[in-house]
C-alpha positions in Angstrom: -7.9 8.7 62.7 -5.1 6.8 61.1 -5.2 3.0 61.2 -2.7 0.3 60.1 -4.1 -3.1 59.1 -1.8 -6.1 58.8 -3.2 -8.6 56.4 -0.3 -11.0 56.4 3.3 -11.4 57.6 2.8 -10.4 61.2 4.4 -13.7 62.5 6.8 -14.4 59.6 9.8 -13.0 57.9 8.6 -11.6 54.6 5.1 -11.7 53.2 4.0 -8.4 54.8 0.8 -6.9 53.6 0.3 -3.6 55.4 -2.6 -1.2 54.7 -2.4 2.4 56.1 -5.7 4.2 56.1 -7.0 7.7 57.1 -10.4 9.2 56.5 -11.6 6.4 54.2 -8.5 6.5 51.9 -5.5 4.3 52.1 -2.4 2.8 50.6 -0.6 -0.5 50.8 2.9 0.1 52.2 4.0 -3.4 51.4 2.4 -6.4 49.6 5.0 -9.1 49.9 4.9 -12.8 49.1 4.6 -15.2 52.1 7.0 -18.0 51.1 6.0 -20.1 54.1 2.4 -20.2 53.0 3.4 -20.9 49.3 5.5 -23.9 50.3 2.3 -25.5 51.8 0.8 -25.7 48.3 3.6 -25.3 45.8 7.0 -26.8 45.2 9.8 -26.3 42.7 7.9 -28.1 39.9 4.3 -27.6 41.1 3.2 -24.0 40.3 -0.1 -22.2 40.2 -2.2 -22.3 37.1 -1.5 -19.2 35.0 -4.8 -19.5 33.1 -6.7 -18.8 36.4 -5.0 -15.5 37.1 -4.9 -14.9 40.9 -8.0 -16.9 41.5 -6.2 -19.9 43.0 -4.0 -17.7 45.1 -7.0 -16.0 46.7 -8.8 -19.3 47.4 -5.7 -20.8 49.0 -5.4 -17.7 51.2 -2.1 -16.8 49.7 -3.6 -13.4 48.8 -6.1 -11.7 51.1 -9.7 -11.6 50.0 -9.8 -7.8 49.2 -11.6 -5.8 46.6 -8.5 -4.2 45.2 -7.4 -6.5 42.4 -7.5 -5.5 38.7 -10.4 -7.2 36.9 -8.0 -8.6 34.3 -6.2 -10.6 36.9 -9.2 -12.9 37.4 -10.8 -14.5 34.3 -14.4 -13.4 34.0 -15.7 -17.0 33.7 -14.3 -17.7 37.2 -15.8 -14.5 38.8 -19.3 -15.5 37.7 -19.4 -18.1 40.5 -21.5 -17.3 43.5 -18.8 -17.7 46.1 -16.5 -15.3 44.3 -18.5 -12.1 45.0 -15.7 -10.9 47.3 -13.5 -10.5 44.2 -15.6 -7.7 42.7 -14.1 -4.2 42.9 -14.8 -1.8 45.7 -13.2 -0.8 49.0 -10.4 -3.0 50.1 -12.4 -4.5 53.0 
């Protein structure tokens, strides 16, 4: 059976994150940036910390907590924390 999961952007313009799956294999059709959510935390001169990779974006729910991100996008010293187990590789869910 084919399933479509909307991780973000359902009630917004832009920021779509759509995952199409069939028989345990899937593909993201879109993985956009939700500018409305970003504005809640960042402004023109206030930006995310580059040295933390995507860690801050995940913990602010600007990126979904999925097991799909490349290991080099999250510094290894941050991933050693107990509450970051969801960042380890595996299936997207």
